[in-house]
Phi, psi and omega in degrees: 000146186234153172299147176227170176301345184258344183212162179243123183241127172245135186233142182225119176257103183292317177200183183297335183236023176219129183222142177232138175226146175242126180242113184239112176265103190268358188260169180277012182237160179283134176249135176254128184248127172242133184202133176284134175229128183295142183295350176286347191257148176261138182244132175248133175233132181234112182269117188256351179204132180074228177200168181209160180233130169272139181242119176242154176054052182059035177083002180286334183236130181231149176227130182255145180229130182250176182301139176071025171236149179239158178224119175257130188226129177218122186224089185289343192265355185204140172284112178246113181294148179287122166233110192226124172265110179265114191282168188307144180047049184232156181221141180218135177259132180241131178232122179237131177213157183286150176306317181301318182292318179293320180297322181296313182300312184297316183286328178303316181261005179067036181267140176250139178204155181300327179297312179293321184294331183253020188297337185273002175286160181296331183201159184215129172236147176206116174248136178196166171298146166248154192282160173305322180303316175300313176312309180300311181304314177301320180294322178298318184297314183290328184266358185293141183231040182285152173295151188308321186298332182258342182300320187289323178292324177295317183291325179297315180296322179293328181289320174300317180296318178303310185290329177297312180292322182293316190263354181277118180042058184296327182289327180289320176306307185296321178294323176292320186287329193208093185299339180294328182295332179286342179257091192303320179299314179295318183299316183296319185292319177292327173295322182293315177300321177300309179302319175306308181300330183292326184276350182227040186297325189274345180213070186280152179288167177281165174306313180303314179295324175298314182301317178300316186285332186248008177050060175225145181290151176301320179298313181293321175303303183290318182290317181296317179302314187292325185280326183278311186257002178055038182194157171286173182297311185285328175296319177300313178301314182297320182293316181293321177300318178291325176296314178301313179300319176301318174294322176292325179294319180298321181291336173067024180265346182233155176284158175309307184296329178290320176300312181304310177300317187297328183266006174108003178273129173282329184244109183303329178298327177291320179295320181298318177298317181291322181296314176300319183296324181281310188259352175086350177222162177285163178300324180294314179300322178300309179309318183300322183293342181272346182292000000 
């Protein structure tokens, strides 16, 4: 991977079977990263800022990852190239290592984990919140200024620390980070509400209507949404609408005012103002960056 006008990429080859990359998109447009990854390798993704989208099977299947969430991906039956959309002002840490290396670490120290238990499956996915300790560790990796002869040893130590934090009591970590996850019924209800909002972005119900329809208190709705999705209900709606608008601008098939109407704005100037507030430039300026 190489730096582009849209992104800053730092790469670290820890060993023959461990690789780290930091991709930082500091611009108001989406950056697409393509890279071949051997099927023998396990992939870890940590979104430390903004959001990103994984594209599988030529974009037919997509997975979105938001800030403070991680994604573990292993597909041993097929070589799947990395196709990743890093959205505006977003950053992701990628850690890739061979299954053999991870298995050796687990067996050497007698560690049992669901991932190892299910290693014979055709594929394995795991998305979860990552802890502040992991966020700090990733920041330390990026900011290290050690001499080359010491950096490799430092990175090896950090990889041991990362895997220890990642695999140790993941369910407990998520519960501590997010008490709503421990309440299965509550979590399912909030997920249903999120899915409903995604289907009604242009004409969303009011908070009161949501509470009545899903038998949830206003406090639990607002507090749970903030803790699980790191946003208010209406902030979530606005964010998704603007993401859709940005994607449509990238496609270039509609005018700005048509996009504004399509995502539910009666006044295009309100859309332009919201877009600029989120991305730092107007929709028209954004389209010029694509030329």
